[in-house]
Structure formats: structure tokens, C-alpha cells
C-alpha positions in Angstrom: 1.0 -16.5 -14.2 0.3 -15.4 -17.8 0.4 -11.6 -18.1 -3.0 -11.7 -19.7 -4.5 -13.5 -16.7 -5.7 -11.1 -14.1 -6.7 -11.9 -10.5 -9.9 -10.4 -9.3 -10.8 -10.2 -5.7 -12.8 -8.3 -3.1 -10.9 -6.8 -0.1 -11.9 -4.8 2.9 -10.0 -1.6 3.5 -11.0 0.6 6.5 -14.5 -1.0 6.6 -15.2 -0.6 2.8 -15.3 -3.3 0.2 -13.1 -2.8 -2.9 -12.8 -5.0 -6.0 -9.3 -5.1 -7.1 -7.8 -6.5 -10.3 -4.2 -7.2 -11.0 -1.5 -9.5 -12.5 -0.1 -10.2 -9.0 -1.1 -13.2 -7.0 -4.2 -13.0 -4.9 -2.1 -13.4 -1.7 0.1 -10.5 -2.7 -2.9 -8.3 -3.4 -4.5 -9.2 -0.1 -1.2 -8.4 1.6 -1.1 -4.9 0.0 -4.7 -4.2 0.9 -4.0 -5.3 4.5 -1.0 -2.9 4.6 -3.2 0.0 3.5 -5.9 -1.0 5.9 -3.4 -1.2 8.8 -1.9 2.2 7.9 -5.4 3.8 7.7 -6.3 2.3 11.1 -3.1 3.6 12.7 -3.7 7.1 11.4 -7.4 7.0 12.4 -6.4 5.9 15.9 -4.0 8.8 16.3 -6.4 11.3 14.8 -9.9 10.3 15.7 -11.5 13.6 14.3 -10.3 13.0 10.7 -12.8 12.0 8.1 -12.1 9.0 5.8 -10.9 11.1 2.9 -8.3 12.8 5.0 -7.2 9.5 6.6 -6.8 8.1 3.1 -4.7 11.0 1.9 -2.5 10.9 4.9 -2.1 7.2 4.4 -1.1 7.8 0.8 1.4 10.4 1.9 2.9 8.1 4.6 3.2 5.2 2.1 4.8 7.5 -0.5 7.3 8.6 2.2 8.1 5.0 3.0 8.6 4.2 -0.7 10.9 7.2 -1.4 13.0 6.6 1.7 13.4 2.9 0.7 14.2 3.9 -2.9 16.8 6.3 -1.7 18.4 3.6 0.4 18.3 1.1 -2.5 19.9 3.6 -4.9 22.7 4.2 -2.4 23.3 0.5 -2.1 23.4 0.0 -5.8 25.8 2.9 -6.1 28.1 1.3 -3.5 28.0 -2.0 -5.3 28.9 -0.4 -8.6 32.0 1.2 -7.1 
């Protein structure tokens, strides 16, 4: 896909519609939105008293944690390969 071409689509995340725009494929953007929706629903199920804002922040914290743990593993693997 041309870098100047952007995909635009509407997704549902935690019962709300969001219009998202990006260079990635529509399928990829739907997958990402689905991941965020799944994480928010898991947190809401575990903590039914939380409002949507707190659920969203906890979701962001959990996804950031996943990212940094995976990045650390990746960096360790790269280091091993370079040795």
C-alpha cells in the first residue's frame, strides 16, 4: 500500500464507535481494535465497579506492560544472536 494511502474505518471498542485512520491494512486495524476491546472487557469483568475511563487506563497499562515485556525478550534474543 502506498504510504500516502490511508485506510479509514469505524470500529467498536467497549460499546463505543471510533473512526480510525492508518497506513496499516483494514484487517490489521480491526485486529488491534479487537484486542483493545477484549482487554477492556476482561478488565471490566474482573472489576465491575470501575468506570470506562479507569477501565481504559488499566487496559493501556496492561498493554504497555505486555509491550515492554516482549521488547525485553526481543532485545535479549537479539543480544544472544549477536554473540
